[in-house]
TITOR-46744 format. One record per residue: residue in one letter; x, y, z of N, C-alpha, C in turn. Coordinates in steps of 0.05 Angstrom, whole numbers, plus 5000, padded with zeros to 4 digits. Layout:
TITOR-46744
AXYZXYZXYZ;...
//
This chain:
TITOR-46744
M513443473745512643293767514243343792;V516943373787518743433810517943693824;K517243893807516444153819513944133835;I512043963825509543923839510043793867;V511643583867512343453892513743633911;S515643793900517043993917515144193929;S513244283913511344483923509544363944;L508844113941507143983961508643953987;R511243883985512943854009513244124024;N513644334008513844604020511244684034;F509044614020506444674032506044524058;R506944264058506644104082508344214105;D510844304098512644414119511544674130;R510444834112509245094121506845044139;T505244844131502844774147503644674175;R505644504176506644404202507644624220;A509244804207510245034223508045214233;S505945254215503745414223502145294246;I501745024244500344884266501944894291;S504644864289506344864312506245144326;I506345354309506145624321503445674334;K501345584320498645634331498345474357;T499445234358499245074383500745214406;S503045324399504645464419503145714429;N501945854411500346094418497946014435;F496645794427494345704442495045634471;L497245494475498145424501498845664518;L500145864505500746114519498246254528;I496346284510493846424516492346274538;A492346004536491045844557492345884584;A495045904584496445944609495846214621;I495746424604495146694614492346704626;I490446584611487646584621487446444648;L488846214650488846064675489946224698;I492246354693493546514714491746744723;V490546884704488847114711486347014726;T485246794716482846684729483446604758;L485646464762486446374789487046624807;A488246834795488747074810486147194820;I484147204804481547314812480247134833;L480246874828478946694847480346704875;L482946724874484446744900483646994915;R483047204901482347464913479447474921;L477947264914475147244923474847064947;S477147004960477146814983475346905006;P474847165011473047235033470247115030;L469447045006466846925002466646645014;I468946525020469046265032467646275060;H468046495074466946525100464146645099;G463246715076460546825073460147105083;I462247245088462047525098462747715076;R460847855066461348045044461448325056;L463348375073463848635085466348755073;I466249015069468649155060470749135082;K473249115075475349055094476649315105;A478049295127479749505139478149755145;F479449985143478250245150477950435125;D480250485112480150675089478150595068;P477850335061475850265040473050355046;W472350375072469650455079469150745071;I471150915074470751195067470751225036;Q472151045022471951044993469150974984;W468050774997465250704990463350934997;Y463851065019462251295028462251515007;N464651574996464951774975463451684950;A463751434942462551334918459451344920;E458451274944455551284948454551564945;Y455951764956455152044953455052124924;L457252064909457352134881455152014864;S454451764871452351624855449651754859;E449251904881446652024887446552324883;H448852444875448952734872450352804846;S450153054839451353154814454353204818;F455753234795458653294796459153544812;Y457453744807457854004821457653964851;E455553814860455153774888457453614900;Y458453414885460653254896463153424900;F463953574880466453734882466253964902;N463854024910463454234931462454114957;W462753864960461753724984463653755008;V462553885028463953905054462453735074;D463653515081462353315098462453415127;T460153515137460053625164459853405186;K459653155177459552935196462252825203;S464352935189467052855195468653105204;W470453065222472153285232470453515242;Y468453445259466753645271468553845288;P468054105287465754235275466154345246;E468654365237469154495211468454325187;G468354065191467753885169470253815152;F469853655131472053565115471253585085;N472953705069472453755041472953495025;R470853325024471253065010471353104979;G470253324970470453374941473253414931;G475153464950477853514942479553254942;L478353024949479852774948480352684920;R482352514916482952424889480552274877;P479652364854477052264843477252004827;G479751914821479951684803478451444811;L478751344835477351094844474351144845;T473551364857470751414861469251434834;F470351584815469051614789469051354773;T471251194777471450944762469150744770;V468850704796466850504805464050614800;V463550864803460950974798460250954769;A462250994751461750964722461050674716;I462550484728461950194724459050134734;Y458350234757455650194768453550304749;K453950544739451950674721451750514695;I453950414685453950254660452349994664;F452849864686451349614692448349674694;N447649884708444849954710443550044684;F445150174667444150264641443350024624;F444849804626444249564610442449374626;G441349464648439449304662440549084679;V443149094686444348894703443848964732;P442448794747441648864775444048834794;V445549044797447849034815447949284831;S448549264857448649494874451449624873;L451549874881454150014883455949874903;Y454849784924456449634945457749394932;D456349244916457449004903459649074884;V459349294869461449384851463949454867;C463549594889465849674905467149424918;Y465549234926466548994939468248824920;F467248774896468648594878470748734860;F470748994859472549154842475449084847;P476449074872479249014877480148744866;A478548544868479248274858479648274828;F477748394814477948404785480148584775;M480648804790482848974782485548834787;G485648664808488048504813488548314790;G486448184779486748014756487648164732;L486448404727487148564704490048654706;T491048724730493848804733495748574728;V494948334735496548094729496848064699;L494748124684494848114654496748334644;V496648564656498348794647501248724651;I501948604674504748544679505848334659;Y504048164649504947984627505948144604;F504448334595505248494571507748664578;L507948754603510348904611512848724611;G512648484622514848294621515548214593;K513548184576514048124548515548344534;E514948594541516248824529519048854539;I519548784564522248804575524148604564;L523248344561524948134551523547964531;N521647794540520247614521517647514534;R516247344520513647244530513947074555;G516146924556516546764580516846924605;T518247154603518547334625515847444634;G514247514614511547614620509847414634;L510047164625508446944636509146894665;F511746874670512646824698512047064716;A512447304705511847544721508847554729;A507147474710504247464716503647254737;F505047034735504646814755505546904783;F507947034784508947124810507247334822;L506247524806504547734817501847624825;A500747434810498147324817498247194845;F500447074852500746934877502647074896;N502747334895504447494913502847594936;P503447504961501847594984501947894988;G504248024982504448314986502448464968;Y502048364944500048494927497248394932;L497048144940494448014946492948164968;Q494448254989493148375012491648625005;R492448764983491149014976489248984953;T488948744942487048704920485048474926;T484848394951482848204958480048334957;A478048184950475348284949474648424976;G473648664974472948824997475049035004;F477549004995479549205001479349424979;F477249574981476649774961478150044967;D480550064957482150294963483650384937;N485050614939486350734916488450544903;E489650374919491850214909490950024886;T488349954886487349774865487749894838;I487450154836487950294811490850374809;G492150434832494850534832496850354819;V496850104827498849914815498249864786;F495649834779494949794751495850024733;A495250274742496050504726499050534725;T500450474746503350484747504550304726;L503650054725504749854706503949924677;M501650034673500850124646502650354637;T503250534655505050754648507750654640;F508850464656511450344650511350194624;L509150054619508949904594509150074569;F507650294569507650464545510250634544;F511450694567514050834566516150654553;I516250404560518250224548517650174519;K515050154512514350124483515150364468;A514850604480515750854466518750864463;V520250774484523150764482524050584460;K522750354456523550164436522650244408;S520250364406519150424379519650714371;G519850894390520151174384517551304376;K515251164379512651264371511551444393;F510851684384509751884404507151794415;V505551634400502951554409503251374434;H505351214435505851044458506451224483;A507951434479508651614500506151754511;I504351834492501851964500500051774516;L499951524507498351334522499451284550;G502151274552503351254578502751494596;G502751734584502051974598499151974608;I497351864592494551854600494251674625;F495651454625495451284649496951404673;L499051564668500351704689498451914701;G496952054684495052244693492852114709;Y491851884699489851724714490951644741;L493451564742494751494767494851724786;S495551964777495852194794493152294805;L490952224790488252294800487152074818;S488651854822487551634837489051564862;W491751604862493351494884495651684890;G496251714916498451884925501151784917;G501451534909503951424901504951514874;Y503451694861504151794835506951924835;Q507752034858510252174860512652004851;F512551754860514751574853514951534822;V512651504809512751464780513751714766;F512851944775513852194762516852214765;L517952134788520752174794522651954784;I521551714778523251504768524151554739;F522551684724523351734696525751914693;P525952134708528552284707530952124715;I530551954736532851784745533651594722;I531751464709532451284687533751424664;C532751654657533951814635536751904642;F537151974667539852064675541851834673;I540951594681542651354679543351294650;L541351324633541751284604543651484592;V543651724602545651924594548451834602;L548651754627551351674637552451424622;T550651244614551551004600551651044570;D551251294562551451364533549351204516;K547051154528544951024514542551204508;F542951464514540751654509540551714479;N538051724470537551794442534951934439;E534251994414531852144409529252004418;K529251734416526851584425526351614455;I528451624470528151654499527151934506;L528052134491527052404496524052414490;I523252294467520452284460518752144481;S519851924491518351764512518051934537;Y520252054546520252204571518352444568;A518652604547517052844544514052774541;G513452574526510652504522509352404547;V510652224561509452114586509252324607;Q511352464613511352654635509552894628;G509652994604508053224596505153164597;T504252944585501452874585500452814613;G502052664628501252604655500952854672;L502753034670502653284685500253454677;L499653454651497353604641494753504653;I494453234653492053114665491953164695;F494253134708494353184737493553464744;S494053654727493353934733490353974734;L488753784725485853804726484853744755;Y486553634771485853564799485153824814;T483053824830482154064843484154174863;K485853994874487854084894490654124881;F490754124855493354174842494254454847;D496654484858497754744865499754834843;Y498955024827500555114805503155244814;S503255334838505755454849507955244852;N507154994853509154774855510854754830;L509954864809511454854784514155004787;I514255184806516755334809517755324838;S516255184856517055184884517454914896;S517154694880517354424891518954254872;L520754084884522253894868520453674857;E518253624870516453414862515353474834;I514553714829513353794803515253974788;G516254184801518054364787520654224778;G521554024793523953884785523653744758;I521153664752520753534726521253724703;F520353974706520854174686523854234683;F525054264707527954334707529554114693;F528953864699530353644686529753624657;T527353684649526653684620528253884605;V528654114616530354324603533254224600;L534254104621537053994620537153774599;L535153604597535153384578535053494550;L533553704545533453824518536153944511;I537454074530540054184524542053964518;F541953744533543753524528543253394500;H540653374493539953264467541053434444;I540953694447542053874427545053834424;I546353814447549353764447549953494435;Q548353294441548753024430548453024400;K546553174389546153184360548553314346;K550053474361552353614349555053474357;K554853234368557353104378559353044355;K558252994331560052944309561753194302;D560553424306561953674300563953744323;H563253664347564953724370565253474387;P566653274377566853014392568353044419;N570353214420571853244445570253374467;F568653574458566953704478564953514489;Y563753344472561753154481562952944500;K565352854493566752654509567452774536;N568453014536569153144562566753204579;L564453264566561953314581561053064595;L561052844581560252584594562152514616;Y564752554611566752494632566352664657;T565752924653565253104676562853024691;I560652954677558152874690558652624707;K560052434695560552174710562152224735;W564252384733566152404756565252604777;T563252764770562052944790559552814802;L558652594790556152474800556452354828;I558552194832558952054858559152244881;P560952444881561052624904558452794906;G557252854883554753014883552552854897;I552352604891550252434903550752404933;L553252364941553952334969553252594985;I553952824973553353074987550353114989;L548953054967546053094967544652904987;A545652654989544552455007544952545036;I547252655042547852755069545952985076;I545653165057543853395062540953295066;L540053115049537353005051536852875078;W538952735088538652585113538952755138;V540752945137541453105160539853365161;A539853515139538653785140537153835114;P534853695109533353725084532354015079;Q532154165101531154445098533054615082;L535554535078537554685063536954685033;I535454485024534854464995532954694989;P533454844967531955084961528955034959;F528154814944525254774940524254544958;G525554314955524854084972522453934964;F521953714978519653534973517553594995;G515253474990513153495010513753325034;A512353385057512853235082512252935078;R510252865062509552585058511852435045;F513152565026515352435012517752405031;W518252605048520452585067520152355086;T517652295094517252075113517951805101;I517851785074518751535061521751545056;L522751775048525551795042527351755066;N526451865089527951845113526151735136;P526351475142524551365162524951485190;L527251605195527751735221525951975224;F525152095202523452335203520752265215;R519752015210517151935220517251905250;N519551825261519651785290519452045306;Q519952265292519852525305516952625308;I515152495294512352575295510652345305;A509652355329508352135341505952045325;L504452235314502052155298502751985274;V504952065260505751905237506751635246;A508351625267509451375277507251185288;S504951295295502851125306501450965285;V501851025259500450875238502150625232;A500950385236502450135234503550085207;E502050155186502950095159505150285149;Q505950475166508150655159510750575174;M510650345187513050255201515150145182;P517750155188519750035171519349735169;S520349615147520049335142522449175152;A521848955165524048765172524548585148;W526848445148527448265125525248045122;S524247965145522147755144519747845128;V519148105128516848205112517348165083;F519748205073520348155045519947865037;Y521047685053520747405047517847305049;Y516547385070513747295074511947385052;N512347635043510547755023511447714994;T513747594990514747554963515547264957;L516947144975517846864974519546804950;I518746634931520446534910521746744892;P520246944883521547154866523947284879;L523747314906526047434920528547274918;L528247014917530646834913531746864885;L530146934866530946954838531947234830;V531547424848532347704842535247734835;P537147604850539947624843540547534815;L539247314806539547214779538647424759;G536347544764535247744746537047984744;L538148074767540048304766542448234750;Y543547994753545847914737545347934707;F543147814698542547814669541848094659;C540548264677539948534669542548694664;F544448664683546948814680548548704656;K548248444650549648324628548748444601;R546048474598545048584573545048894574;L543949004595543949294601542649454578;A540449364568538849524550537249724566;P536049924552534450124567532249994585;A530949784575528949654591530149524616;D532549424613533949294636534649514657;I535549744647536249964665533750054680;F531550064666529050134679528349934701;L528649674695527949474715529749474739;I532349524734534249534756533549774775;A533050004763532350244778529750204794;F527750084781525250024793525549844818;L527049634815527449444837529049564860;I531249694854532949804876531450024892;L530050194877528450404891526350284909;M525050074898522849944914524049804938;Y526449684935527749564958528049764980;Y529050004973529550204994526950305006;F525050384989522650504999520950305015;T520950045007519549845022520849795049;G523549805050524949785075524250015093;S523750245082523050485097520150475108;M518350365091515550375098514150115089;I513049965107512049695101509749705081;R508249915080506049935061506849905032;I509349995026510249994998510949724988;I510649515004510949234995509049184972;L506849344971504949314949506149364922;I507849574919509049644893511649504890;F512849404912515249234909514548964896;A512048874899511148624888511648604858;P510648794842511148764813514048784805;A515648954820518448974814519848714819;A519248574841520548314847519548104828;A516948114820515847924802517247944774;L517648184765518948224739521848134740;M523348224761526148154762526547854766;G524847734783525047444787524347294762;A522347374747521647244722523947274702;Y525147514701527347564683529647364688;G530347334714532547154721531846864715;L529346784722528546504718528546424688;V527346594672527246534643529946534631;S531746714639534446724628535946474634;I535646374659537146124667535945884654;L533245884651531945654638532745634608;K533145864596534045854568536745714565;I538445764584541145644583540845334587;F539345254606538944964611537344844588;G535544994576533944894554535644834530;S537844974527539644934504540944654504;F540844524527542144264529540244034521;I537644104516535743904507534643974480;G536244114464535544164436534044414431;E533644584452532344834447534245044436;S533345274431535045484419537345534437;K539645574425542145614440542445904448;V541345964471541346234480543046254505;G545046444504546546494528549046324531;V549246104516551545934518552545864490;S555145894485556245834458556145534453;R556245464427556145184419558545034431;K560845154430563245024441562844964471;R561745154485561345114514559244904519;I557244884501555144684504556444404500;R558144374480559444124476561144044500;Q562444244512564144184535562444094559;L560044204561558344144585556543904581;R556243814556554343584552555243344567;G557843314572558743084587557943084616;T557543324627556743344655553843414659;L552543534639549743604640548143454619;G546843254626545143104608542243184611;N540443034597537643094598536543054626;S537542854641536542804668537143034687;E539643144685540343364702538643614696;V538243664670536543884662533643844671;A532743594670530043534679529743594709;V531843534724531843594753531443894758;V532844054741532544354744529644434739;Y528444324719525644394713523744294735;I524344064746522743964769522944154793;I525444244798525844434821524244684816;V524344784792522745024785519744974790;G518844744782516044674787515344664816;I517144554832516744544861516644824873;L518444994864518445274874515845414867;C514845374842512345494834510045384851;Y510045134857507945014874508045134902;A510545174912510845294939509645584939;Q510045724917508945994915505945994916;V504745804901501845784901500745704928;A502045504940501045404966501245624987;H503545774987503945995007501746205004;A501246294979499346504974496446404980;A495846154973493146054978492646035008;L494645945023494345925053493846205065;I495346405056495046675067492246785059;A491446735034488946835024486546725039;T486646465045484346335057484246375088;E486646405100486646425129486946705140;Q488146885124488647155134487047365118;M487447365092486247575075483247555073;S482147315080479247285078477847385103;Q479447465124478247575148477547865145;V475647955160474648225159475148365186;Q476448595186477148735210474748805227;M472548855214470148935229468948695244;V469748455235468848215249471348065258;P472648155279475148035288474547775303;G476747635309476447395325477647145313;A476947085288478046845275481046875272;G482446685283485346695282486646835305;A484946965322486047115345485846945371;G484946705369484746535392482546605411;V480246705400478046785418475646595414;G476046385399473946195397471846245375;G472446425357470546475335470346765329;E468546835310468247115301466647275322;L467447525325466147695344464747925328;H462147955333460548145317459948395333;D461648465352461148695370461048955354;W462848995335462849245320460349275303;E459549065290457049075274454649145292;E454649025315452449065334452349365343;V454549475350454649755360454049945337;L455249895314454750085291451850075283;T450549845284447749825278446049975299;Y446849955324445550105346445650405341;M448050495334448450785328446650875305;R446650715284445150795260442150805265;T441250645283438350625288437350785312;N439250855331438350985356439551265360;L441651325347442851595350442251765326;K442252025330441852215308444452255293;G444252325268446652365251448352595261;T447152775276448653005286449852955313;D449352725325450552655351453552615347;V455152735364458052725362459152495379;V460452305366461652075380464652105378;V465952125401468852155401470151885408;S472051805391473551555396476451605387;W478151415390480851435379480551445349;W482451575335482051635306481751395288;D482651155297482550915281479750855271;Y477750915287475050825281473251025267;G474351255261472751465248471651385221;Y473151225206472251135180470050915182;W469450825206467150645210464750795221;L465350975239463151115254461451285235;T462651435218461151615200459751465177;P461251305161459951175138457950955147;V458650805168456950575175455050645198;G456150775219454550845242452751085238;N453351245218451851485211451751685234;V454051725247454251935268456452125261;T456652335276458652545271461152485288;T463552525275466052465289467852715289;V469752715307471552945308474352885296;N474852635291477352565277477052285264;D478752235245478651975232481351905219;N481351705202483851605191485251795172;A483952015165485352215148487552355164;T487352345190489352465209490352735200;K488452915192489253175181489853375203;N488953325228489253525249490253385274;Q492953385278494053245301493453375327;T492853635327491953765352489353645362;R487453605343484953485351485253195360;I486953045346487452765354488852755381;G490752935385492052955411490153025434;L488253195428486253265448484553025456;T483952855436482552605442484152425460;G486752405454488552245471488752355499;M488852625501489052755527486552685544;A484152705531481652645545481552355555;L482652175539482551885547484551815568;M486851945568489051865586489152035611;Q487352225614487352375639486552195663;T487852245685487152095710484952225726;S484352475719482152615732479752605713;E477552495724475152465707474052745700;V474352945718473353215712474953335689;Y477553315690479253425669478753275642;S478253025644477752865621475052955608;A473053005625470453095614470753375602;K472453545613472853815602474053795573;A475953605570477153575544475153465524;F473453275532471353175514469353385507;R468753565526466853785520468153975500;K470754015503472154185484471854075456;L471753805454471453675428468553675419;G466653755436463853755429462553485431;A463653305448462753035449459953005462;D458252845449455752745462456152465473;Y457852315459458352035468461351985464;V462351785480465051695478465051395472;L466651315453466851025446469650925451;V469850695464472350565467472150275457;Y474350175447474449895438476449735455;F475449535468477049375487477449095475;G479949015473480648755461480548535481;A479548575505479248375526481948245532;L484148395527486848315533487848085515;F486348045492487347865471489248035453;S491647935448493548085432492748115403;G491047925393490347935365488048105358;L486748225378484348385373484848685368;G487248775376487949055370486249255383;G485649215409483949415423485549655432;D484149845445485350095454487450045475;E487349815488489349765509492149745498;G492449715471495049705459495749975445;K493850165444494350415430494750645449;W494550595475494750815494497350975493;P499750855487502151015486501951255467;W500551215444500351435425498451645435;M496551565453494751755465496251935485;I498651855492500352025509502352185493;R503552055473505652185457504652405439;I502352355427501252565408500552815424;P499152805446498653055462501253185470;N503353025477505853145484507153305462;D506753205437507753345413506453625410;N504053645421502553895417502154055444;Y504054005462503854125488503654425487;E505354555471505354845470502754955459;K501554815440498954905428496754905450;Y496754685466494754665486495054875508;K497554945513498055165533496955425522;Q497355475496496355725484493355725484;M492155485483489155465483488055485511;G489855515531488955545559487855295571;M488955065562487854805571489654675593;E491754805601493554675620492254625647;E492654385658491454315684493654275704;D492854265730494854245751496153975753;N495153775739496453505741498153445716;W498653645699500353605676503253565685;A504853425669507653385675509253645668;D511753655675513453885669514053885639;N513354105626514054155598512753945580;S510653815589509153625572506453575585;V504653455570502053395581502253155600;F503652945591503952705607506852625609;D507452475630510052345633509552045630;E510451935607509751665600510851465621;S513051535634514251355654512451325678;E510551515683508751495705506451295699;Y506251215674504151025666505350745662;Q507850735654509150475649512050485655;N513050275668515950265673517450215647;D519350395641520750375616522450125614;T523350025636525149795636523749525633;N521749475650520549205649517749205635;G516849445628514249455613511849425631;L512149405657509849375675508449635680;Y505849635683504249875686504349985715;E504250255716504150395741501250465749;D500950575772498250635782496650825764;K498151015752496751215736495351095712;W496550875702495250745678492450645686;F492350525709489750415719487750635726;E488850875732487051095740486151255716;S487151195692486451355668483551305660;T482351505647479551475638479251255618;L481151215601481051005581480750735594;V482450675613482350415626479750375641;K478750575655476250555669473950495650;L473950635627471750585607471950315594;M474450215589474749955577473949735596;F474749765622474349555642471549565654;F470049775649467449825662465549595654;G464349485676462249285671463249005664;M465948965665467048705658467248535683;E466548285681466648105703469548055712;T470048075738472748045749473247765760;N471147605762471447335772471247135748;P473346985742473246805719470946605720;D470246515744468146315747465346425741;S465146695742462546815737462346935709;A464446915693464447025666462446885648;Q461047035632458846935615459746865587;N462046955578462946895551465946865550;F466946795527469746735524471446985529;A470547215518472147465521472347545550;S470147555564470147645592471747445609;R471547185602473046985617476047025614;N476847095590479747145586480647395601;Y478947605600479547845614479847795644;A477947655656477947605685480447435692;T481147245675483447075681485947245680;E486147415661488647575657489047775679;I486947915688487248115709488047985736;N487347735739488147595764490947475762;R491947465737494547345733496747565730;R496047775715498047985710498548155735;V501048265736501748435759502648705749;D502448915767503449175760506349205769;D507449445767510249485773510949445803;D508849455820509349405849508949115856;G508248945836507848665842504948595850;D503148785850500348735856498848655831;T496848485834495248405811493648635800;W493048615774491348825762488648835776;K487748605786485148595799484948785823;S487248835836487249005859486649295852;H486849365827486249645818483349675808;I481949445805479349455792477149375811;P475049525813472849445831471349195821;D469949055838468548815830466648875806;R466848695786465248715762465748975747;G467949115753468649355739466749585742;L465349595765463349805770464650045783;Y466050195766467350445775465250655782;D465950825801464151035809464551285791;L463451265767463851485748461851705753;K462851955751461152195756460352325730;A462052315710461552475685460652295662;F460952035664460351855642458151665649;I456151645632453851475637453851255615;P453750995622453650785602451250815584;E451750805558449550825538449050555526;Y451150425516450650155503453350005503;F453149755511455449575510454849345491;S456749265475456349035457456148775473;L455248565460454648315474457048205489;N459448225477461848125490463348345506;G462248575507463448795522465948915509;L466348875484468748965470468449255461;V466149335451465649605441463549735460;K464349965471462550105490462250395483;
//
């Protein structure tokens, strides 16, 4: 009888434990589903405004590529030379990274196969939002693998509501980064799983995602290069073992094998570039070290002296290498590509006007980190402390990931995208670790604090104090959600092609849609429209016209020639430059002197600096004119006073200004719309370097006596002409 009662009690206890565990798992799963769902809904915020337009510039060319692939064979796609871009030679679009294009077209084909009525445009539009949600789920598993489920849950929460990541995964932002961050985190996840388990299958899976990344996003270089850094640190800390070698070899080898399938993969880089060849070189060194490590019992002194030598030569070696990289990178025998140099050394970008003209490649201010990260950034120091305290291989990975992202994001603002998961993971690591300590005071598992220490602190830390800590954490989490939601609904939901909302112009402006529709319906596809390079990714895919340059910025001589044509003060010389480009039409975008509209009136300095960078080439082309400056095409000081920023006469005489101001009402009382009224008010208020009003340089109603340019079409508000 006693045995029966005892068995029943044991059964009851086991049942209670099982129910408790299942309840805990259910709550965890519910929390993950809620976070992922909210992440997706937040990224669908553009639907609030009812505008289902693809955002920005680059995403339009991605859609253009996907549309072509969906209508043509693989052979035609990979041999596609788009003659409507970069006229006259065209652009080899079949050589672009195929990952994103093939992914969305495959999804579109699958939907259509099962009879789901969805267009390719809809797939491209919604793809970033759902990939953002999927990446949030992936970071949960990555955080769980690094520390525990709590870390994964908080990391998922922080990434879901991270403005830096949100801006590139909002519905409509159809670009490579949507796959890039996802594949990066999947690679890291399986690498850490392989390090912990030693299973080669995990390393192979990590390599597959690394290969997918390299076929999808230019940021693959960072992922390839972080693994040697991590392994080197593990060697220095004497934590290197056979599992790490398996992880490294499997991930890097498989990833490189898949990457080699890329049509633009250059096999000579295996022996001529540190980006690819360096991986092989380091692998050989790692194998040699592994062999020595296996024999350390036979030669303990040799092994100890080897580690000692590596450690003490590391610091001066790194310092010397850093100086060389910063001052004279050309001294390195193989070196990195120019793209990597622009990230490694931000000063390198300032030497090339075309690179410096790209806003997303500017260095980041501290405010950028706080604005785009917020709460996790405050928790990063805690995470670093606990990572250094434990210093497991996963912690070393996380430390290296965060520090590298700090530097690269400071160098280039665009990389805030990949800094987001690093900060989310480190912030979650710190928050969970500190909550475990406080949790031990209310009867939870005693983690991080000894029992004796707990007894000492119970007199000062009671349940109420611990509750306050949890309330503060709740408030911080609410602040993160509120911050991200505000940015999503007020900023990320706006579409660049429909500017105006938030720019103080009284509402949305549909000038770009109007002009692009006019082009598509009234111009021939072979008509060449020349504009500043920013708009090339709209003119060809949406306007269906031929362009001479675009956001690929592959030919700075061509872009500089466009700038030269626009900033010439002689209409005849300007027309000659446009004829050299083969132009049938010229397009300018005028922001009506609103700072938030980003018109060409704010881009003109680059139209001077880029031609100056190519001065010698233009001389060799026989294009030098009698009004060029000494040893350059333009003298920027003749257009703007360097000291006070006020414009000189030459600025008002340039072709760009005449085309922008043409046909604009100069009398505020006669202005017909908000944009022209603001323009007329501003030109009567602003003064040039001589103290004269802008209006004194402009004829009534902007009716310049143009000889070479004939007005073809002006948008309703006069912004796009």
